[in-house]
C-alpha positions, 0 to 999 in steps of 0.5 A, a space after each residue: 414738178 407739175 405735168 402740164 399734160 396731166 388731166 386736172 381733177 376737180 377736188 370735191 368737198 369733204 362733205 361729199 365724202 362724208 355723205 358717202 362714208 355714212 351711206 356706206 356705213 348704213 349699208 355694211 355695218 350692221 349692228 349686233 342683236 344684243 339684250 340690254 344686259 348682254 350689252 351692259 355686261 359686255 361693256 364691263 368686259 370691255 372696261 376690263 380689258 382696257 385695265 379700267 377697273 379699280 376694285 368695286 369702285 367702278 360703276 355702270 348704269 343705263 336708264 330704265 323704262 321705269 321712270 325714276 330707275 336705273 339698271 346697274 351691276 349688283 354691288 360686290 362684282 368686279 367688271 371682269 366677272 359680270 354677267 347679264 344675270 348680274 344687273 339689277 333695277 333700282 329705284 330713286 332711293 337704291 331700293 332693289 326693284 328687279 334681280 337680286 342684290 344691291 346697288 354700289 351707294 355711290 351710283 347715287 350721283 347717277 340719279 341726278 345726272 339723269 334728272 338733268 340729262 333726258 338725253 343721257 341713257 347710260 353712265 359710266 364712271 371709273 377710277 381708271 389708271 390714267 384719267 385718275 392720274 390726270 384727276 390727281 394732278 388736277 388737270 383738264 382734258 387737252 385735245 391734242 390729237 385726233 383719237 381725242 376729238 370724240 371729246 372736243 368740247 364735250 369733257 368738263 372739268 370739276 376741280 374739287 372733289 366733293 367727297 365720296 358720292 353717297 349722298 344727294 349733295 355730290 350729286 347736285 355737284 357733279 351733274 351740274 359741273 357735267 352740264 350739257 357735256 358727255 364726259 367729265 374729269 373729276 379732280 382727286 377722283 376719276 371720270 364720268 362718260 354719258 351716252 345716248 346708249 350703253 355703247 356711247 358711253 362705253 366708247 367714250 370711256 375707253 377713248 377718254 382713258 386713251 386720251 389721258 395716257 396720250 396726255 400725260 406721256 406727251 407732256 412728260 416728253 415734250 411739255 405743254 400741249 398744242 390743241 387741235 384747231 377747234 374747227 377741225 376737232 369739232 369736225 372730228 368730233 361729229 364724224 367719230 361719234 357717228 353711231 355706226 362708227 361707235 357701234 362697230 367700234 363696240 363689237 370689235 371690242 366685244 370680239 376682242 374681250 371674247 377671245 381674251 376670255 377664251 384664247 383657244 383658236 377655233 379656226 379651221 
């Protein structure tokens, strides 16, 4: 029951709190200084920690400053083995320009994504368990919970598998299906996430795998899901993709991965 003698408080607009949080994050969430290869190796360890390895099928790449080239993990290594020294730079025909080793031949389709999307700086592709289950069931992602909203209206769906993506045709198909979105579920295959940074592509990769797990579990228990209201989902999408949140989350996962690799408690 409302107390008539209580002071009436004016409810401030949500935009006020958004601006305040953004300003405070800029002051308090300092970015961690890493080299490109340190960031890529950290991304690989995060993907391994979150159960996203699938033999040698997983891929990571970052656009090079050299036109038509990108950096990627040399073929033959799993995500959990990656170190900063294990990344090579390759050209449009996957010839190695820097470093030693060869690229995964299936990264050829990355070239088509980079060509079509100048905003994309990094790409991650895996056959992770839950996203691959969605792909096997030929189901698109349903944004039905807040933690899924970074992918709201940002996760495409390719309904038909074009085959192992080692040729040019698969790059045309996948980049075309991705369009302007940051992520895509590839039916009968796996998923792809992109980002304006390696951190962003990794952030979306982890949340896409979680979203796929949530969707399949909820559907198994309760049947068809009810999507989040699109206006609220769009608001959450933009908020949760703020660079400060993305980078701070990546830094947390990096610390978590280091603790798992070296679990000895060094605290005094």
